[in-house]
Every structure is written in structure tokens, then in C-alpha cells.
C-alpha positions in Angstrom: -0.9 14.4 -9.6 -2.1 15.0 -5.8 -0.3 13.8 -2.4 -2.7 10.7 -2.0 -0.6 8.9 -5.0 2.4 9.7 -3.9 2.0 8.4 -0.3 0.2 5.4 -1.8 4.0 4.6 -3.4 5.7 5.7 -0.3 3.5 2.8 1.5 4.8 0.4 -0.9 7.8 0.8 -0.9 8.4 1.4 2.8 5.8 -1.0 4.6 7.6 -3.8 4.9 10.9 -2.4 6.2 8.8 -0.5 8.1 6.6 -3.5 9.6 9.6 -5.5 9.9 11.0 -3.2 12.7 8.5 -2.5 14.7 8.1 -6.1 15.0 11.0 -6.6 16.6 10.0 -4.2 19.6 6.5 -5.3 19.7 6.9 -9.0 19.2 3.5 -9.4 17.7 2.6 -9.0 13.5 -0.9 -7.9 14.5 0.0 -4.8 16.9 3.0 -4.5 14.1 0.6 -3.9 11.7 -1.6 -1.9 13.6 1.4 0.9 15.0 2.5 0.6 11.7 -1.0 1.6 10.0 -1.5 4.1 12.5 2.1 5.6 11.3 0.9 5.9 8.0 -2.4 7.3 8.9 -0.5 10.3 10.5 1.2 10.7 7.1 -2.4 11.0 5.2 -3.1 13.7 8.0 0.5 15.6 7.9 2.2 15.7 4.9 -0.9 16.6 2.2 -0.4 20.1 4.3 3.1 20.5 4.7 4.6 18.3 1.8 6.3 14.6 1.6 9.4 14.7 3.9 13.0 14.3 2.1 13.1 11.1 3.5 10.0 10.1 4.1 10.8 6.4 5.1 12.9 7.6 7.4 9.6 9.7 8.7 7.4 6.6 9.0 9.6 4.2 10.6 11.1 7.0 13.5 6.5 7.7 13.6 5.6 4.2 13.9 8.9 3.4 16.3 7.0 5.9 18.3 4.2 4.9 18.6 5.6 1.1 19.5 7.1 2.4 22.4 4.4 4.1 23.9 2.7 1.1 23.5 4.9 -1.0 25.6 4.9 1.6 28.1 1.1 1.4 28.8 1.8 -1.8 28.8 4.8 -1.5 31.3 2.2 0.2 33.5 -0.8 -2.4 33.2 1.8 -4.7 34.2 5.6 -4.8 35.1 6.9 -7.4 33.4 6.0 -6.2 29.6 9.5 -5.6 29.7 10.4 -8.6 28.5 8.4 -7.6 25.1 11.2 -5.1 24.5 13.6 -6.8 22.0 16.5 -4.2 21.6 18.3 -3.3 24.1 16.8 -0.3 26.3 14.2 0.5 23.9 11.3 -0.3 26.3 13.0 1.0 29.4 13.8 4.7 28.0 11.6 7.8 29.2 12.7 9.7 25.7 11.4 9.6 22.1 14.4 8.4 19.9 15.4 10.8 17.2 14.9 10.5 13.8 15.9 7.4 12.3 17.5 6.6 8.4 16.3 2.8 7.7 19.5 2.6 6.2 21.0 3.2 9.5 19.4 -0.4 11.1 19.5 -4.2 10.0 17.4 -5.0 7.6 14.7 -7.2 9.2 12.8 -8.5 5.9 14.5 -11.5 5.1 14.0 -12.3 8.9 10.5 -11.6 8.5 10.1 -13.7 5.6 11.0 -16.9 7.1 9.4 -15.9 10.4 6.3 -15.9 8.1 8.1 -19.0 6.5 7.8 -20.8 9.5 7.5 -24.9 9.1 4.9 -25.2 11.7 2.4 -22.8 9.8 0.8 -24.7 6.2 2.2 -23.9 3.1 -0.1 -22.0 1.7 -0.9 -20.0 4.5 2.7 -18.7 5.1 2.9 -17.4 1.6 -0.1 -15.3 2.0 1.6 -14.5 5.4 4.7 -13.3 3.8 3.1 -11.6 0.8 1.0 -10.3 3.2 3.6 -8.3 4.9 7.2 -8.1 3.2 5.4 -8.0 -0.3 2.3 -4.9 0.8 -0.9 -7.1 -1.0 -4.0 -6.3 -0.4 -6.0 -9.7 0.4 -7.3 -9.3 -2.8 -4.0 -9.0 -5.0 -2.9 -12.3 -3.4 -6.4 -14.2 -4.1 -6.3 -13.2 -7.4 -2.1 -15.3 -7.4 -3.5 -17.8 -5.7 -6.7 -18.4 -7.9 -8.8 -18.4 -4.9 -11.5 -16.9 -3.5 -10.5 -13.6 -1.2 -12.3 -15.2 1.6 -9.8 -18.1 1.6 -6.9 -15.6 1.6 -8.4 -13.8 4.7 -8.9 -16.5 7.1 -5.4 -18.1 5.9 -3.7 -15.0 7.0 -5.8 -15.1 10.4 -4.9 -18.5 11.2 -1.2 -17.7 10.1 -1.0 -14.8 12.8 -2.7 -16.7 15.4 -0.5 -19.9 15.3 2.4 -17.7 15.3 1.6 -15.7 18.3 0.4 -19.0 19.9 3.2 -21.2 19.4 5.3 -18.3 20.5 7.3 -18.8 17.3 11.2 -17.5 17.0 11.3 -13.9 14.7 14.8 -14.7 13.2 16.6 -16.3 10.5 17.0 -20.4 10.7 20.2 -22.1 10.1 21.1 -25.6 8.8 18.6 -28.3 8.1 15.9 -25.5 9.6 17.3 -23.1 6.9 16.4 -25.4 4.1 13.2 -26.9 5.0 12.2 -23.4 4.8 13.0 -22.3 1.7 11.2 -23.5 -1.2 8.2 -21.7 0.7 10.0 -18.5 0.8 11.3 -19.1 -3.0 7.7 -19.2 -3.7 7.0 -16.4 -2.0 9.4 -14.0 -4.0 8.3 -15.3 -7.1 5.0 -14.9 -6.6 5.8 -10.9 -5.5 8.1 -11.0 -8.6 4.9 -12.2 -11.1 1.9 -9.7 -9.5 5.1 -6.9 -10.4 5.8 -8.3 -13.5 2.1 -9.3 -15.1 -0.1 -7.1 -12.5 -3.5 -8.9 -11.8 -5.7 -5.7 -11.8 -5.7 -2.3 -12.2 -4.4 0.0 -15.4 -0.4 -0.9 -15.5 0.5 -3.8 -16.8 3.9 -4.2 -14.9 4.4 -2.8 -11.5 8.2 -2.0 -11.4 8.2 -1.8 -7.7 7.3 -5.6 -6.5 9.4 -6.3 -9.6 12.4 -4.8 -8.1 11.7 -5.7 -4.1 11.1 -9.6 -5.6 14.8 -9.0 -6.8 16.5 -7.3 -4.0 14.9 -10.7 -1.9 16.3 -12.9 -4.4 19.6 -11.1 -4.1 19.6 -11.4 -0.5 18.5 -14.9 -0.8 21.5 -15.8 -3.2 24.1 -14.2 -0.8 22.7 -15.4 2.5 23.0 -18.7 0.7 25.5 -18.6 -2.2 26.0 -22.8 -3.2 21.8 -22.6 -3.0 20.9 -23.9 -6.4 17.6 -22.7 -7.0 18.4 -19.7 -5.4 20.3 -19.0 -7.9 18.0 -20.6 -10.4 15.1 -17.9 -8.8 17.2 -15.2 -9.6 18.3 -15.5 -12.8 14.5 -16.6 -13.4 13.3 -12.8 -12.2 16.4 -11.6 -13.9 16.0 -12.8 -17.4 11.8 -12.2 -17.3 12.6 -8.7 -16.2 14.9 -7.9 -19.3 11.9 -7.7 -21.0 9.4 -6.0 -18.6 10.1 -2.5 -20.5 9.5 -4.2 -24.1 6.0 -5.8 -22.5 4.1 -2.3 -23.6 3.8 0.1 -26.3 4.3 3.9 -25.3 0.8 3.8 -24.4 1.0 1.3 -21.7 -0.9 -1.4 -23.8 0.0 -5.3 -24.3 3.2 -6.5 -26.3 3.6 -10.1 -27.0 6.6 -11.8 -26.8 6.5 -12.3 -30.4 6.1 -9.1 -31.3 8.3 -7.7 -29.1 11.3 -5.0 -30.3 14.5 -7.2 -28.4 16.4 -4.6 -29.0 14.5 -2.8 -26.0 15.5 -5.7 -23.9 18.0 -5.2 -21.0 21.3 -6.8 -21.9 22.7 -6.3 -18.9 19.9 -8.3 -17.1 20.3 -11.1 -19.9 23.8 -10.7 -18.6 23.1 -11.2 -14.2 20.7 -14.1 -15.4 22.6 -16.2 -17.4 25.8 -15.9 -14.6 23.6 -17.0 -12.3 21.8 -19.8 -14.6 25.7 -21.1 -15.0 26.4 -20.8 -11.2 23.6 -22.9 -10.2 24.7 -26.0 -12.3 24.2 -28.7 -14.1 20.3 -28.4 -16.4 20.2 -32.5 -15.6 20.3 -32.0 -11.7 17.9 -28.9 -12.0 15.2 -27.6 -9.2 12.0 -26.1 -11.0 13.5 -22.7 -11.0 16.6 -23.7 -12.8 13.9 -25.2 -15.6 12.1 -22.2 -15.7 15.3 -20.1 -15.9 16.4 -22.3 -18.7 13.4 -21.7 -20.8 13.3 -17.8 -19.8 17.0 -18.2 -21.3 15.5 -20.0 -24.4 13.9 -16.8 -25.0 17.1 -14.0 -24.2 19.1 -15.8 -26.3 16.9 -16.3 -29.8 18.0 -13.3 -32.2 14.0 -13.4 -33.0 10.8 -15.1 -32.3 11.2 -17.2 -35.6 14.6 -18.4 -34.6 13.2 -19.4 -31.1 14.3 -23.1 -30.2 10.8 -24.5 -29.9 11.4 -27.7 -29.4 13.6 -27.5 -26.5 11.4 -25.3 -24.7 8.7 -28.0 -25.1 11.1 -30.8 -23.2 12.3 -28.3 -20.4 8.2 -27.8 -19.7 8.5 -31.4 -20.0 11.0 -32.2 -17.5 9.7 -29.3 -15.2 6.4 -31.1 -15.6 7.7 -34.6 -13.7 9.5 -32.3 -11.4 7.1 -29.6 -10.6 3.3 -31.0 -11.8 1.1 -28.1 -12.0 -2.2 -27.0 -14.4 -0.2 -23.9 -15.3 3.2 -25.9 -16.3 0.8 -28.5 -18.3 -1.1 -24.7 -20.0 2.6 -23.3 -21.0 3.5 -27.0 -22.0 0.1 -27.0 -24.3 1.5 -23.6 -25.3 5.0 -24.6 -26.0 3.7 -27.3 -28.3 1.2 -25.4 -29.9 4.6 -23.0 -31.1 7.0 -26.3 -32.1 4.5 -28.4 -33.8 1.6 -25.7 -35.1 -1.5 -24.1 -33.2 -3.6 -27.9 -34.3 -1.3 -29.5 -32.0 -1.6 -27.5 -29.7 -5.0 -27.0 -29.4 -5.1 -30.7 -29.3 -2.6 -30.5 -26.1 -4.7 -28.4 -24.6 -8.0 -30.2 -25.3 -6.1 -33.3 -23.3 -6.2 -31.0 -20.1 -7.7 -31.6 -17.2 -9.4 -27.4 -17.2 -11.4 -27.4 -14.0 -8.2 -26.1 -11.5 -8.3 -23.4 -14.0 -11.9 -22.4 -14.5 -11.0 -19.1 -13.2 -7.9 -18.6 -15.5 -8.1 -16.1 -17.8 -5.0 -17.8 -20.0 -7.0 -20.6 -20.2 -9.6 -19.8 -22.3 -7.4 -17.0 -24.0 -4.9 -20.1 -25.8 -7.9 -21.8 -27.1 -8.3 -18.7 -28.4 -5.3 -18.1 -29.6 -5.0 -21.5 -31.5 -8.7 -21.3 -32.6 -8.0 -17.8 -34.6 -4.9 -19.4 -35.9 -7.1 -22.3 -37.1 -9.4 -19.6 -39.0 -12.3 -21.1 -36.4 -13.3 -17.4 -36.3 -16.7 -18.1 -34.5 -14.9 -20.2 -31.6 -12.3 -17.8 -31.2 -14.6 -15.5 -30.5 -16.4 -17.3 -27.7 -12.9 -18.2 -25.8 -12.2 -14.5 -25.6 -15.8 -13.7 -24.0 -14.9 -16.3 -21.6 -11.4 -14.5 -21.2 -12.9 -11.3 -20.7 -15.1 -12.4 -17.8 -11.8 -13.4 -15.9 -9.4 -11.3 -16.1 -9.5 -7.5 -14.2 -6.6 -6.0 -15.4 -7.1 -2.7 -18.0 -4.6 -3.3 -20.2 -5.4 -7.3 -20.8 -8.9 -6.5 -21.1 -8.3 -4.1 -23.9 -5.5 -6.5 -25.7 -8.2 -9.3 -25.5 -11.2 -7.3 -26.1 -9.3 -6.0 -29.4 -8.6 -9.9 -30.4 -12.3 -10.1 -29.4 -13.3 -7.9 -32.4 -11.3 -9.1 -35.1 -12.8 -12.7 -34.7 -16.3 -11.2 -34.4 -14.9 -9.2 -37.5 -13.5 -12.3 -39.7 -17.1 -14.8 -38.4 -19.6 -12.2 -39.9 -18.3 -12.4 -43.4 
């Protein structure tokens, strides 16, 4: 393995921390991203020949802060008032370069960055997209797939969000009181989308991206620490812990997809399950639960079942019905229909799918994949094959494509017999 892949791993792990730290200095998101990109370009020049340093995050943070200070010095020469842009005491006035800094030795500004990106003056969709970009380090393509919208749409949201922050001088801080509560839903959505991109990667060869899952869990833990009495923050952390407990069992030794029904439950992480159930209990009564608590309760049904056959499917169907009332969405309805198919049989599940408005899910491969599975179980192999072909046209992840292609081959063989 060459040095390029480890550098890409460092980029993913350190991007948000370095951007957030530099943003304290330059006070402009585009400028912060430019500076960090320059630091990573510098790493690409130096590391292949000299080797990756022992503390790559510290190296990148130092390089980025050097470049940020250089920008301030150039600005000061052009305009004596530019010193006001230096947020940290003394940084804008010093002429010497700072010593190498360790990321663990400075305040972690990523939560501050999240709440800046989720400012209420930004449209909700732009808040999520911007935070996924800056905090999650996701590309525009990855964000577009998470939202099920075209890539140019996400690019426009990012540009508009940054322009609004700059034009309105939105404050780079963690809010308090009512303002904190007002921004929380968008923040929770951001963290969960980051987790989902890691738990079921939309593209590439790996089904699970542990780095993104770990980042989302870390951010979820930070939110709970910041707001220990916030039930939905606890619900989100519970949900992510419970889902992450199954991550290693979702793939076989070759990295191929293993469905929940076929997973070796002995490989599930019992420590994560324990933490998730504890968070769900702390969140309070399910009768007053929000969307994340309800999803965590569904995940808990799977975590507590000794086997696939022992799963409480009627309870899951009821929880999805409650979730659909609290936070209606096409994906929730799709999941509810799938649960109906498990509780009442494939014919009932197919009927529930056919009652849905499929238009909002026209680019979502799991809708035709769900229809295909029910048709396959009903012995309607030719119809199932057609649905598997439709699903294959919509999926980019290599592992999911391989799974769907294998099911397609089975159905084509059955249809030919």
C-alpha cells in the first residue's frame, strides 16, 4: 500500500478538527477550507518522501495555522484593521511562527462548528449539507446521495449557506437556552446522516466506514454531555450505539453484505448494546418519545431478540406506525411496509408497498429491492428479477451491487425453470 491511502485516512480523521481550529483565526469558512486544503497539499508534497509523521494531526494543524497567520499578516499589510479578524488572543499580532501544536492540547471546536453550520437563519437543508461537508468531511457527491437529490443541488446549498454566514456575520459559538433547543433538531439530523453514511456507505467498495460511524458516535456523546437532559440526544446516541453493535456482523470475511436475518448474533457488540439500552432508558417513557427514541426502540427490539424468528415484529410495526405519525417520510413508510411483511407475510408486505406513493423513492434502490424480496418469497421470480434489475441501476456501493446481482441470478434461474 502506498502513502496516498494513509494520507486520505488522515484527511478524513483530521479535517473537521483542523477546519474548526483554523476558523477561530480566519473567521471565514471558505478561507478556513482553503487554508486546510493547502495544508493537505503540503502534506502530499512532503509525506511521500519523508514518511507520515508520528502525529499527523499535529503536523497538519500546525501547517494550517501557519498558513492562516500568513493570511492575516498579508491582510494586515493591506489594511491595518485586519487584526480584528484574529480571534485568539495575540495570534494576529505575533510575528514568529507558533510551535507545533497537538490537537489534544487545544479546545475541541467541532461542536462549535456544528452549531454555526446549523444556525436558524440558514435553510434546514443547507444546515445539514454544510455540516456534513465541514464536520463529516463528506464530498458533495456523498452528501447528494445521503439526501437523494442531484449533486448540483447540494453544491448550490453549500455555496448559499457559506454566503449567508459571511454576509450576516453569524456568530461562531455554541448557543444557549432557547436558541440551543431551536438548533438541536438540525444538529441531530447532521450527526445521524454522518452515521448512516458510515454504517451503509453509498459508494465505494466498503459497506461500512468505521471512521464516519466513530465520528458520529463521538459527536453524539458530546451532545449528550452538553445536554444530559435532552431526551432526543439520548435517543440518537442509543440508536447509533445499537446499530453500531451489529456493524462487524453486517459483512462476511470477504467484506460482502450479510442480511440481518443471517447475521451471527454472537458477533454483536454486547457492550454497545448495553450502552444503547442504558441511553434509551435514560431518555424516558416511549409514550412521549421523539423520532430518534422511537427508532432506538425499534433497534432495541432487534438487539434483544435471541434470533431472527424471535423478533417482536408486531411491536416493530406498531413503533413504525407511531414514528410515521411523529415524523412522516417515505423511508419510514418503506421500513414499516418491510416490517409488515415480516409480521404478516410477504403478500401483506407487498400490498403495503403498493399502497405507497413510490415517486419520492424513485432514486432509492431499497424500494425496488424490497419489492423484489417480497416477490421472490412469493415465488414470482420473473417479476422479482425485474425489480432487482431496477435496484441495480440505482446502487453504487460495490458490496450491495454484488448482493443484488446474486439475488437477480437466482430469480432468473428460477424463472427459467
